[in-house]
MITIMAR-721666 format. One line per field, with one value per residue: residue number from 1; x negated, y, z of N, C-alpha, C in turn. Coordinates in steps of 0.001 Angstrom, whole numbers, always signed. Atoms other than C-alpha are relative to their C-alpha. Layout:
# MITIMAR-721666
nr = c(NUM	...)
n_u = c(X	...)
n_v = c(Y	...)
n_w = c(Z	...)
ca_u = c(X	...)
ca_v = c(Y	...)
ca_w = c(Z	...)
c_u = c(X	...)
c_v = c(Y	...)
c_w = c(Z	...)
This chain:
# MITIMAR-721666
nr = c(1	2	3	4	5	6	7	8	9	10	11	12	13	14	15	16	17	18	19	20	21	22	23	24	25	26	27	28	29	30	31	32	33	34	35	36	37	38	39	40	41	42	43	44	45	46	47	48	49	50	51	52	53	54	55	56	57	58	59	60	61	62	63	64	65	66	67	68	69	70	71	72	73	74	75	76	77	78	79	80	81	82	83	84	85	86	87	88	89	90	91	92	93	94	95	96	97	98	99	100	101	102	103	104	105	106	107	108	109	110	111	112	113	114	115	116	117	118	119	120	121	122	123	124	125	126	127	128	129	130	131	132	133	134	135	136	137	138	139	140	141	142	143	144	145	146	147	148	149	150	151	152	153	154	155	156	157	158	159	160	161	162	163	164	165	166	167	168	169	170	171	172	173	174	175	176	177	178	179	180	181	182	183	184	185	186	187	188	189	190	191	192	193	194	195	196	197	198	199	200	201	202	203	204	205	206	207	208	209	210	211	212	213	214	215	216	217	218	219	220	221	222	223	224	225	226	227	228	229	230	231	232	233	234	235	236	237	238	239	240	241	242	243	244	245	246	247	248	249	250	251	252	253	254	255	256	257	258	259	260	261	262	263	264	265	266	267	268	269	270	271	272	273	274	275	276	277	278	279	280	281	282	283	284	285	286	287	288	289	290	291	292	293	294	295	296	297	298	299	300	301	302	303	304	305	306	307	308	309	310	311	312	313	314	315	316	317	318	319	320	321	322	323	324	325	326	327	328	329	330	331	332	333	334	335	336	337	338	339	340	341	342	343	344	345	346	347	348	349	350	351	352	353	354	355	356	357	358	359	360	361	362	363	364	365)
n_u = c(-848	+828	-132	-510	+1060	-85	+952	+346	+459	+590	+718	+1383	+427	+140	+533	-869	-1116	+552	+194	-1313	-534	+652	-455	-1382	-6	+546	-1085	-778	-1435	-374	+1045	+127	+885	+244	+156	+619	-489	+925	+1093	+1304	+337	-460	+1091	+545	+712	+993	-309	-116	-1422	-655	-38	-1064	+525	+92	-913	-1253	-1146	+105	-115	+364	-358	+1058	-407	-717	-1338	-824	-470	-1201	+359	+758	-900	-981	+659	+90	-1358	-410	+826	-100	-1384	+4	-1264	+115	+1126	+387	+570	+842	-333	-1294	-628	+762	-297	+161	-1136	-1206	+184	-168	-1411	-766	+320	-646	-1401	-86	+382	-699	+898	-173	+973	+410	+1063	+1035	+310	+345	-759	+620	+946	-566	+914	-827	-1410	-773	+325	-528	-1451	-232	+220	-1110	-1163	+242	-210	-1426	-707	+420	-432	-1449	-184	+755	+322	+666	-710	+749	+1219	+1067	+458	+1348	+67	-1283	-638	-532	-1262	-1003	-266	-742	-1309	-958	-368	-575	-1352	+217	+1274	+828	+810	+1337	+651	+1398	+943	+1258	+946	+723	+1213	+770	+903	+1015	+1377	+278	+60	+1249	+1122	+421	-118	+1136	+780	-32	+1081	-97	-505	-1286	-147	-1353	-224	-1183	-135	-1188	+121	+303	-1098	-526	-984	+676	+510	+1465	+530	+12	+944	+1341	+196	+144	+1339	+981	+55	+576	+1451	+492	-149	+548	+975	+786	-684	-969	+201	-1284	+70	-1142	-219	-1058	+291	-1159	+267	+185	+1376	+648	-20	+1066	+1274	+155	+312	+1375	+898	+63	+478	+1018	-229	-1034	+557	+812	-858	-955	+431	-1089	+34	-1242	+143	-311	-106	-1127	-1030	+397	+1123	-505	+78	+1394	+158	-720	+831	+1085	-571	-599	-1308	-546	-636	-873	-1005	-802	-1269	-937	+633	-1038	+598	+724	+443	+1302	-198	+87	+1324	+938	-350	+362	+1465	+413	+226	-1089	-272	-509	-874	-1138	-1314	-275	+433	-1215	-116	+1146	-272	-524	+1093	+791	-505	+836	+702	+229	+933	+382	-464	-840	+310	-568	+1028	+602	+1404	+233	-486	+889	+1268	-143	-11	+1364	+821	-432	+651	+1407	+126	-643	+289	-757	-1345	+133	+183	-1295	-843	+564	-410	-1401	-205	-250	-1296	-1104	-172	-341	-1314	+133	+613	-854	-728	-1162	-873	-601	-1152	-1031	-604	-899	-1183	-794	-622	-832	-1394	-148	+561)
n_v = c(-1197	-1203	-949	-1309	-943	-1380	-889	-1203	-1028	-1118	-952	+361	+1299	+38	+1280	+548	+641	+1196	+1006	+466	+818	+1310	+703	+436	+1117	+1181	+626	+775	-200	-1070	-349	-1457	-632	-1429	-757	-1299	-797	-1061	+585	-436	+382	-970	-965	-25	+1226	+410	+1132	+1246	+238	+724	+1424	+621	+662	+1464	+733	+216	-572	-1461	-505	-1413	-629	-662	-1331	+57	+554	-894	+567	+799	+1217	+831	+595	+835	+1264	+787	+437	+1037	+1197	+629	-7	-82	-127	-1224	-848	-980	-1152	-825	-1409	-381	-963	-218	+770	+1432	+406	+72	+1081	+1277	+108	+337	+1366	+897	+80	+735	+1400	+571	+190	-909	-1091	-480	-1009	+99	-1427	-697	-1222	-1140	-744	-1127	-1126	-1201	+343	-261	+1028	+1282	-31	+37	+1373	+817	-296	+599	+1443	+265	-161	+1061	+1316	+128	+401	+1232	+449	+1288	+974	+136	-798	+462	-1301	+82	-713	-155	-1265	+215	+721	-973	-938	+609	+473	-1101	-185	+1219	+385	+1074	-401	+1138	+491	-608	+941	-305	+868	-737	+575	+1189	+241	+1176	-455	+1015	-514	-835	+878	+761	-832	+422	-968	-902	+49	-1217	-930	-1271	-1030	+442	-317	-322	+118	-478	+662	-476	-1189	-1235	-872	-786	+764	+850	-799	-22	-1228	+188	+1071	-573	-891	+832	+606	-1064	-207	+1198	-93	-933	+539	+1357	+109	+1214	+1169	+581	-116	-123	+472	-474	+828	-647	-1228	-861	-1443	-464	+236	-1293	-288	+806	-599	-1252	+324	+505	-1140	-755	+821	+990	+1238	+739	+413	+1189	+1112	+314	+676	+313	+1327	-101	+526	+1414	+687	+925	-372	+311	-857	-1113	+385	-90	-897	+521	+1001	-633	-1108	+425	-613	-743	-1271	-384	-883	-467	-686	+893	+1065	+989	+1331	+253	+1389	+192	+320	+1460	+463	-245	+884	+1371	+126	-70	-1389	-841	-1128	-1285	-433	-829	+554	-343	+1035	+691	+1450	+545	-80	+1317	+830	-688	-53	-999	+470	+1445	+217	-1283	-1220	-865	-1399	-1013	-307	-1294	+216	+235	+1328	+967	-33	+708	+1444	+387	-63	+1115	+1225	-41	-33	+1170	+1154	+1185	-111	+330	+1452	+630	-185	+817	+1397	+144	-574	+938	+670	-942	-277	+1221	-119	-769	+801	+239	+1258	-327	-807	+841	+669	-1012	-458	+1057	+20	-1216	-23	+1189	-425	-432	+1010)
n_w = c(+0	+98	-1097	+392	+322	-486	+672	-766	+931	-718	+852	+273	-514	-1452	-492	-1026	+670	+636	-1045	-434	+1095	-70	-1198	+241	+953	-673	-764	+965	-207	+926	+966	-30	+974	-228	+1244	-241	+1121	+399	+777	-488	-1364	-977	-131	-1350	-310	+981	+879	-768	-277	+1096	-328	+790	+1195	+125	-877	+736	-697	-10	+1366	+48	+1273	+768	+457	+1268	-230	-820	-1264	+230	+742	-930	-973	+695	+334	-1227	-344	+947	-168	-1316	-449	-1468	-716	-795	+383	-1020	+689	-862	+240	-560	+903	+1222	+1205	-239	-826	+818	+972	-699	-368	+1200	+398	-954	+402	+1258	-166	-1136	-1141	-1132	+61	-1307	-47	-1034	-94	-1222	-231	+685	-827	-742	+187	-86	-178	+1211	+992	-449	+213	+1440	+449	-496	+847	+1318	-142	-218	+1273	+916	-473	+223	+1408	+261	-1366	-200	-823	-1241	-98	-880	-494	-558	-1266	-671	+385	+1348	-180	-434	+1089	+1100	-453	+108	+1406	+554	-416	-976	-615	-421	+1114	-114	-909	-296	+705	+154	+953	-436	+771	-392	-1054	-305	+65	-1176	-1172	+59	-431	-1350	-1088	-70	-1247	-814	+360	-709	+915	+521	+1422	+417	+1437	+720	+1287	+699	+818	-733	+404	-1115	-762	-974	-1108	+83	-600	-1449	-319	+94	-1152	-1199	+10	-227	-1452	-609	+179	-1013	-1357	-75	+1095	+98	-574	+933	+1438	+700	+1385	+783	+1179	+757	+725	+132	-110	-1372	-454	-267	-1437	-592	+395	-731	-1394	-14	+209	-1254	-1102	+370	-741	+725	+1293	-223	-415	+1065	+1223	+920	+625	+770	+1358	-104	+1291	-38	-964	-1370	-404	-806	-1401	-465	-1147	-1158	-665	-748	-765	-1271	-237	+1133	-327	+1111	-608	+1133	-157	+691	+781	+218	+43	-1240	+28	-642	-1421	-191	+422	-1099	-1111	+374	-56	-1396	-395	-487	+892	-470	+1072	-381	+342	+1387	+945	+425	-175	-733	-1447	-347	-491	-1022	-1365	-658	-1181	+94	+1121	+574	-637	+825	-276	+882	+1018	-304	-367	-1429	-363	+664	-733	-1276	+265	+363	-1210	-853	+485	-402	-1456	-599	+861	-432	+574	+1423	+75	-281	+1173	+1073	-193	+430	+1333	+1094	-120	+214	+1428	+730	+640	+1238	+1052	+1169	-135	-822	+846	+1036	-586	-296	+1247	+480	-869	+189	+1324	+211	+272	+1388	+882)
ca_u = c(+0	-1431	-2032	-137	-2240	-2841	-4515	-6329	-6759	-9163	-11476	-15239	-17054	-16798	-19096	-16620	-13758	-15963	-16812	-13174	-12154	-14702	-13550	-9876	-10635	-12665	-9476	-7802	-4389	-4227	-6116	-7351	-8843	-10421	-10163	-12488	-10990	-13645	-16511	-19327	-21149	-19627	-21683	-22126	-23836	-26791	-26918	-27203	-23420	-22696	-21707	-19093	-21406	-21064	-18204	-15090	-12831	-14040	-13378	-14884	-13477	-15837	-15769	-14373	-11194	-8372	-7062	-3707	-5259	-7657	-4888	-2368	-4881	-5380	-1639	-1060	-3936	-3227	+503	+87	+2943	+1668	-587	-2445	-3246	-6149	-4738	-1989	-1231	-2356	-2432	-3739	-1007	+1727	+245	+51	+3581	+4965	+3137	+4437	+7970	+7324	+5735	+7912	+5125	+5465	+3713	+1727	-801	-4061	-4706	-6388	-4622	-5128	-8047	-7108	-8997	-6527	-2880	-1569	-3436	-2345	+1323	+1072	-360	+2369	+5040	+3426	+3330	+6932	+8126	+6070	+7046	+10751	+10388	+7829	+7983	+5548	+7008	+4268	+1260	-1959	-2899	-6549	-6366	-3663	-3102	-2682	-7	+1851	+1493	+2812	+5606	+7199	+7374	+8854	+12440	+11218	+8580	+7446	+6065	+3184	+775	-2578	-5373	-8896	-11780	-13457	-16872	-19230	-20988	-23159	-26293	-25981	-25304	-28497	-30667	-32757	-32251	-34498	-37358	-37349	-39375	-40105	-39330	-35638	-34775	-31599	-30080	-27764	-26500	-24130	-23535	-25132	-21826	-20041	-17331	-19953	-20898	-24479	-24932	-23955	-26029	-29123	-28613	-28218	-31424	-33255	-32308	-33220	-36703	-37026	-35832	-37154	-40177	-41936	-39289	-37206	-37307	-34501	-34208	-31917	-30494	-28566	-28595	-26344	-26004	-25967	-29591	-30450	-29428	-31849	-34672	-34038	-34072	-37320	-38878	-38011	-39094	-42429	-41503	-38356	-40226	-42583	-39638	-37713	-38094	-35978	-35146	-32669	-34001	-32445	-32763	-30075	-26894	-28341	-31399	-29155	-29447	-33219	-33001	-30455	-32982	-35465	-33108	-31487	-28451	-26243	-25236	-22245	-20376	-17894	-15103	-13397	-14505	-11786	-14166	-16639	-17994	-21455	-19936	-19086	-22360	-24298	-22399	-22939	-26670	-26711	-26634	-24407	-22813	-22292	-19262	-15974	-12261	-12436	-13855	-10287	-10202	-13655	-12299	-10701	-14123	-15376	-14820	-16081	-18698	-18663	-20294	-20734	-19900	-17064	-17900	-16444	-18169	-19855	-23622	-23382	-21343	-23507	-26630	-25293	-24677	-28157	-29767	-27693	-29130	-32665	-32031	-29997	-31761	-29965	-26605	-27806	-28949	-25543	-23733	-26076	-25048	-21407	-22016	-22099	-18992	-16892	-17442	-16492	-12903	-14235	-15665	-14333	-13345	-11032	-9648	-9024	-6722	-4905	-4375	-2881	-550	+554	+1324	+3231	+6568	+5865	+4333)
ca_v = c(+0	+3378	+5978	+9297	+12072	+15430	+18293	+21037	+24214	+26836	+29558	+29001	+25736	+24904	+22241	+21851	+21090	+18674	+16890	+16754	+15412	+12608	+11769	+11626	+9321	+7025	+6392	+4995	+6332	+9403	+10254	+13823	+15966	+19398	+21933	+24953	+27683	+30405	+29873	+31840	+31095	+32788	+35981	+35555	+32184	+30632	+27878	+25246	+25668	+23976	+20516	+19806	+18441	+14818	+13868	+12259	+13821	+17433	+19565	+22932	+25208	+26390	+29881	+28740	+27335	+29493	+29016	+27779	+25309	+24002	+23426	+22064	+19425	+18318	+18200	+16118	+13742	+13108	+13876	+15103	+14723	+17624	+20545	+22661	+26136	+28013	+31267	+33012	+35367	+36429	+34805	+31433	+31243	+31944	+29537	+26692	+27423	+27271	+24034	+22456	+23297	+21877	+18635	+18133	+18487	+19939	+23317	+24236	+26865	+26644	+30099	+32156	+35052	+38196	+40257	+42768	+45768	+48443	+48397	+49946	+47505	+44566	+45607	+46178	+42702	+41157	+42933	+41738	+38125	+38318	+39582	+37066	+34129	+34954	+34504	+31690	+30059	+27348	+24153	+24087	+26096	+24677	+27644	+28218	+29164	+29730	+33370	+32306	+29856	+32683	+35015	+32566	+31172	+34614	+34395	+30908	+29700	+26622	+28033	+24580	+23936	+26310	+23854	+24385	+23046	+24419	+23912	+20536	+19392	+16449	+17043	+13925	+15766	+18277	+15545	+13813	+16773	+15690	+17338	+20333	+20243	+22688	+25816	+29147	+31241	+30892	+30854	+32603	+32085	+34104	+32125	+33582	+36559	+39805	+41613	+44202	+41724	+39711	+42598	+42872	+46470	+45645	+42472	+44383	+46984	+44247	+42519	+45852	+46382	+42778	+43413	+46270	+44338	+40837	+41386	+38259	+35922	+35213	+34695	+35704	+33698	+35112	+32800	+34982	+37922	+40891	+44666	+44906	+43777	+47468	+47667	+44867	+46484	+49842	+48251	+46440	+49712	+51372	+48435	+46678	+44137	+43205	+43097	+40511	+38402	+38298	+35860	+35008	+31529	+31757	+30107	+26671	+24223	+21766	+21969	+20244	+22538	+25157	+23186	+23692	+26784	+24998	+22270	+24789	+27122	+27040	+29376	+30645	+34316	+35161	+38225	+38496	+41029	+38664	+35309	+33194	+30283	+30431	+27082	+27738	+27332	+23612	+23184	+24755	+22815	+19565	+20276	+20675	+24480	+26568	+29562	+33229	+34370	+36291	+35605	+37038	+33834	+32563	+28797	+28277	+29361	+25918	+24492	+27036	+26610	+29680	+28780	+25115	+25105	+28811	+32390	+34534	+38240	+41417	+42481	+45459	+45923	+46062	+42859	+41021	+42141	+40839	+37407	+37294	+38349	+35773	+33024	+34179	+34703	+31520	+28659	+26051	+27369	+27140	+23559	+22690	+24178	+22349	+19014	+19663	+21093	+18041	+16307	+19471	+19749	+16164	+17155	+19339	+16439	+15791	+12248	+13614	+16186	+13527	+11599	+14763	+15872	+12526	+12646	+16256	+15666	+12415	+14283	+15488	+12294)
ca_w = c(+0	-998	+1647	+1610	+97	+1768	-71	+1829	-239	+1048	-206	+21	+617	+4314	+5784	+8624	+6260	+4341	+7604	+8708	+5289	+5567	+9106	+8076	+5167	+7406	+9423	+6293	+7368	+5139	+1975	+2370	-389	+134	-2679	-2618	-4788	-4740	-7174	-5516	-2303	+713	+1063	+4814	+4520	+2755	+176	+2930	+3375	+44	+1261	-1411	-4086	-5196	-2888	-4417	-1771	-2201	-5274	-6182	-8863	-11601	-13078	-16421	-14824	-13482	-9958	-11205	-13689	-11022	-8498	-11008	-12100	-8483	-7835	-10964	-10225	-6549	-6058	-2473	-10	+2058	+1256	+3798	+2526	+4095	+2748	+4706	+1832	-1645	-5074	-3903	-1241	-3768	-6328	-3807	-2597	-6147	-6941	-3744	-4831	-8282	-7066	-3988	-1412	+2075	+2231	+5326	+6379	+8340	+9778	+12433	+14092	+11946	+13205	+15878	+14488	+15479	+16538	+13304	+11054	+13183	+13067	+9317	+8803	+10959	+8897	+5671	+6880	+8048	+4652	+2661	+4838	+4523	+750	+779	+4209	+5300	+6720	+9340	+10546	+11938	+14112	+15025	+18696	+21289	+20342	+16722	+17862	+19621	+16624	+14036	+16183	+16118	+12304	+11899	+11951	+13800	+16183	+17294	+13793	+14622	+16234	+17903	+15700	+16236	+13847	+14081	+12929	+13044	+16353	+16255	+15030	+17897	+20442	+19285	+20341	+23372	+26748	+27310	+29790	+32674	+31837	+33464	+30377	+29566	+25867	+24802	+21355	+19144	+16159	+13595	+11387	+12633	+12209	+14333	+15357	+17245	+19513	+18269	+19365	+22952	+22905	+21770	+24508	+27142	+26063	+26004	+29645	+30477	+29077	+31571	+34629	+33770	+31508	+30295	+31741	+28640	+24913	+22514	+19325	+16606	+13961	+11551	+9179	+8651	+8747	+12552	+12749	+12799	+16475	+17327	+15361	+17032	+20495	+19668	+18465	+21784	+23931	+23261	+25951	+24023	+20712	+22175	+23339	+20026	+17143	+14091	+12781	+9902	+6750	+6320	+3429	+4554	+6593	+9664	+9605	+11206	+14464	+14648	+16892	+19119	+19869	+21277	+23169	+26613	+26609	+23767	+23935	+21687	+23034	+20152	+19982	+17535	+16178	+14643	+14178	+17064	+15927	+17317	+20784	+20519	+18622	+21493	+24147	+22240	+22117	+25909	+26144	+28430	+26693	+27444	+25493	+25586	+25346	+21822	+20334	+19925	+19275	+20780	+24202	+24193	+25053	+27604	+31342	+33166	+35750	+34693	+31256	+30639	+31524	+30155	+29882	+28478	+25224	+26894	+27467	+31274	+31535	+28999	+30865	+34192	+32634	+31091	+34373	+36268	+34076	+34881	+38597	+39179	+37363	+39480	+38247	+34641	+35225	+36697	+33694	+31344	+32872	+31945	+28487	+26234	+27596	+27358	+23602	+22742	+21901	+19079	+17088	+13581	+14506	+17218	+14787	+12158	+14461	+15566	+11975	+10976	+13992	+13414	+9736	+10256	+10165	+6610	+5222)
c_u = c(-880	+277	+613	-1153	+317	-1080	-213	-622	-552	-912	-1396	-326	-235	-561	+921	+1204	-448	-174	+1332	+633	-586	+517	+1433	+15	-603	+1062	+863	+1499	+570	-1154	-46	-987	-116	-266	-524	+221	-1012	-1251	-1382	-272	+455	-1163	-653	-889	-935	+442	+144	+1449	+673	-80	+1009	-523	+40	+824	+1319	+1214	-104	-103	-262	+308	-1215	+548	+827	+1427	+773	+442	+1198	-334	-746	+938	+1026	-602	-95	+1368	+421	-765	+300	+1411	+98	+1406	+18	-1241	-229	-734	-782	+150	+1359	+761	-820	+359	-99	+1160	+1232	-99	+221	+1463	+841	-254	+604	+1478	+155	-248	+652	-862	+360	-1127	-305	-1181	-946	-547	-413	+1029	-654	-879	+682	-992	+776	+1473	+790	-255	+608	+1513	+333	-182	+1157	+1244	-155	+248	+1493	+779	-347	+575	+1519	+272	-649	-451	-761	+857	-692	-1236	-950	-733	-1319	-72	+1372	+695	+545	+1321	+1110	+383	+907	+1347	+1054	+507	+798	+1411	-50	-1344	-905	-837	-1307	-732	-1474	-909	-1291	-838	-666	-1227	-675	-1069	-1114	-1434	-369	-126	-1310	-1215	-399	+241	-1274	-789	+171	-1179	+248	+591	+1279	+166	+1470	+96	+1239	+6	+1293	-308	-289	+973	+584	+953	-640	-708	-1501	-577	-83	-988	-1429	-290	-204	-1378	-1084	-132	-634	-1522	-626	-14	-633	-1050	-779	+685	+985	-493	+1375	-205	+1289	+76	+1171	-507	+1262	-333	-267	-1391	-700	-19	-1098	-1358	-250	-362	-1434	-996	-158	-681	-1024	+199	+1073	-549	-829	+850	+919	-677	+1231	-218	+1286	-119	+152	+175	+1209	+964	-462	-1225	+464	-93	-1412	-154	+761	-889	-1062	+494	+745	+1422	+426	+654	+783	+1124	+944	+1222	+1116	-813	+1031	-547	-682	-615	-1374	+160	+58	-1320	-1005	+276	-414	-1502	-530	-254	+1246	+171	+416	+863	+1181	+1307	+364	-424	+1139	-67	-1136	+178	+543	-1067	-711	+732	-933	-590	-309	-982	-422	+564	+839	-235	+871	-1086	-592	-1432	-219	+417	-864	-1332	+105	-20	-1395	-893	+353	-700	-1470	-172	+544	-245	+758	+1414	-17	-158	+1323	+934	-474	+487	+1431	+201	+411	+1401	+1149	+260	+501	+1330	-36	-591	+996	+795	+1222	+1010	+700	+1246	+1129	+691	+982	+1276	+907	+754	+973	+1436	+204	-555	+927)
c_v = c(+1241	+936	+1304	+978	+1374	+798	+1229	+1002	+1164	+788	-500	-1370	+99	-1344	-659	-698	-1260	-1116	-545	-890	-1403	-806	-507	-1225	-1268	-721	-902	+20	+986	+198	+1518	+465	+1481	+677	+1391	+881	+1029	-620	+409	-551	+1110	+925	-22	-1198	-376	-1225	-1306	-297	-850	-1504	-753	-854	-1520	-773	-189	+626	+1516	+500	+1499	+567	+628	+1275	-41	-542	+956	-707	-903	-1309	-981	-728	-916	-1368	-907	-516	-1168	-1297	-736	-15	+81	+87	+1247	+751	+1012	+1121	+858	+1484	+283	+954	+61	-970	-1496	-544	-199	-1105	-1357	-204	-440	-1437	-1018	-159	-878	-1493	-661	-283	+973	+1028	+490	+943	-319	+1408	+418	+1104	+1126	+807	+1190	+1173	+1312	-375	+184	-1079	-1344	-64	-57	-1405	-901	+222	-623	-1497	-305	+90	-1118	-1342	-153	-495	-1342	-595	-1316	-920	-181	+895	-690	+1259	-154	+843	+246	+1311	-66	-751	+976	+947	-624	-556	+1091	+188	-1162	-254	-1113	+262	-1167	-561	+778	-757	+346	-995	+789	-579	-1225	-179	-1273	+443	-995	+521	+882	-852	-780	+814	-391	+1098	+830	-183	+1301	+893	+1352	+1094	-509	+488	+186	-94	+779	-697	+470	+1221	+1207	+1075	+679	-814	-909	+799	+157	+1250	-125	-1056	+520	+910	-802	-630	+1054	+286	-1199	-2	+959	-644	-1386	-206	-1310	-1262	-658	+152	+75	-393	+401	-818	+588	+1246	+844	+1443	+491	-299	+1310	+333	-783	+615	+1301	-261	-512	+1139	+818	-779	-1026	-1334	-846	-522	-1269	-1231	-496	-770	-332	-1389	-136	-439	-1519	-605	-915	+416	-260	+783	+1136	-292	+106	+975	-452	-948	+620	+1211	-536	+509	+750	+1277	+481	+881	+627	+796	-816	-1025	-1102	-1410	-327	-1383	-215	-350	-1507	-588	+152	-934	-1435	-229	+119	+1392	+609	+1211	+1226	+537	+789	-718	+303	-1054	-944	-1505	-578	+124	-1324	-875	+588	-2	+900	-548	-1478	-313	+1303	+1162	+791	+1440	+903	+398	+1398	-233	-342	-1409	-1092	-72	-788	-1517	-496	-39	-1129	-1290	-42	-111	-1245	-1242	-1262	+20	-336	-1504	-724	+128	-869	-1448	-251	+318	-1031	-618	+938	+278	-1202	+113	+845	-784	-298	-1284	+162	+790	-810	-701	+969	+452	-1031	-40	+1205	-7	-1146	+373	+309	-1022	-1213)
c_w = c(+0	+1166	-494	-181	+583	-708	+870	-967	+805	-932	-348	+579	+1504	+415	+1010	-616	-725	+1022	+495	-1059	+37	+1189	-163	-903	+591	+826	-866	+304	-1008	-961	-119	-1058	+352	-1333	+329	-1225	-481	-642	+489	+1385	+933	+362	+1381	+330	-1133	-789	+766	+380	-1071	+247	-854	-1142	+129	+1020	-747	+661	+165	-1429	+14	-1382	-659	-624	-1278	+139	+901	+1273	-233	-715	+907	+955	-664	-346	+1231	+429	-895	+223	+1292	+578	+1537	+580	+873	-457	+1111	-709	+984	-249	+642	-883	-1279	-1111	+237	+829	-877	-1047	+643	+373	-1194	-445	+960	-332	-1242	+195	+1214	+1207	+1120	-15	+1404	-94	+1160	+176	+1396	+232	-791	+956	+667	-67	-36	+26	-1296	-1052	+385	-225	-1482	-548	+439	-851	-1380	+46	+127	-1308	-975	+420	-14	-1410	-287	+1330	+42	+857	+1345	-72	+971	+455	+745	+1269	+593	-359	-1418	+66	+367	-1132	-1058	+436	-76	-1431	-574	+508	+1022	+678	+360	-1138	-150	+1090	+158	-709	-211	-1129	+629	-891	+501	+992	+308	-137	+1196	+1255	+56	+429	+1428	+1036	+97	+1296	+775	-385	+664	-873	-654	-1438	-352	-1523	-405	-1347	-649	-829	+874	-480	+1226	+862	+1044	+1097	+24	+659	+1521	+436	-30	+1190	+1284	+62	+204	+1498	+695	-120	+1003	+1382	+175	-1098	+57	+488	-960	-1422	-641	-1451	-722	-1280	-772	-691	-56	+285	+1410	+561	+339	+1486	+719	-312	+744	+1465	+118	-172	+1277	+1117	-484	+712	-691	-1321	+136	+307	-1113	-1127	-835	-595	-801	-1453	+55	-1386	-52	+1098	+1432	+462	+903	+1490	+565	+1171	+1244	+804	+890	+779	+1207	+215	-1259	+501	-1218	+535	-1032	+438	-651	-772	-172	+38	+1324	+65	+609	+1474	+235	-481	+1137	+1175	-300	+48	+1425	+520	+629	-930	+795	-1133	+564	-317	-1452	-1005	-388	+238	+824	+1509	+537	+660	+1210	+1336	+796	+1296	-11	-1120	-664	+786	-994	+420	-861	-1005	+165	+497	+1465	+399	-637	+756	+1301	-203	-369	+1239	+961	-413	+394	+1511	+684	-863	+403	-573	-1488	-181	+230	-1195	-1162	+104	-451	-1478	-1045	+70	-340	-1470	-783	-735	-1271	-1148	-1118	+121	+889	-840	-1068	+529	+300	-1267	-531	+835	-248	-1330	-227	-373	-1465	-996	-138)
């Protein structure tokens, strides 16, 4: 008996979606295919993100094929019973919705909460979603984070069809990283895009102060690029002590190379104002690192227990500084958090997500 087919349509190649697709297909309950619509490499990430090549269950559109032709071919070839759309609006959303109607597939959405970058913009986005979803309503929403669940339930006729579903990934490579030896110089890590939403300016100011109060006692490794690097460079120019403590590790040839800085760091510092993904948090926890983060990391808050495997702070320099200094002044507390880190991230593994996805979609298959 053939398995029901589910098609996941999203924008740029996502290693996490590729890993989840593989994990779902290993269960042999559902046949999942991932379709990557955008033809270029996501500007925020390097070539090591391209994990779609040479996999029969992942499909990437080429520039000579239109979005509609690309998707229509996949619908015709696989006849999906359910389609998950990683777009909450726009041309791809409307194209997928129309094809679902034509082929008799259930139409669902996988979405974060819209970014909260001002009350007016947020209200405008909510009004846009409400109008679009009245005309082209999804049958279900896989909402990335608890606040996303609350946001989308207000837009649906059946609120319970907005279901919590964070990002999942294959955490086995991170779990395989050996435990770190005790050392006098604590190694902090920032991993991710050096963008304003990750609070880089405040993070740089906090580390600049830490270099004044705890000189020579820490190292700060930065794994990422982006326009907000200027705040780090300015802080290093003002503080020779900070400049000596900073290093960059951000050139990766393969997907798993991104874990190299995790293997040689002790605490992740990610004071984001907004991070819909926040996937470096379960990665860090799985590698045995406590985390310093905020409530703005959305779905990743699912993994953080304040005082148990990390510290929750406000994305302000003074609060970030206090957390960094605490880690230096209380090594026993850091060791205790480290012992809880790996187990707390286990629920973020792709194999767990695969089973949850199959269960959540059973109603539409």
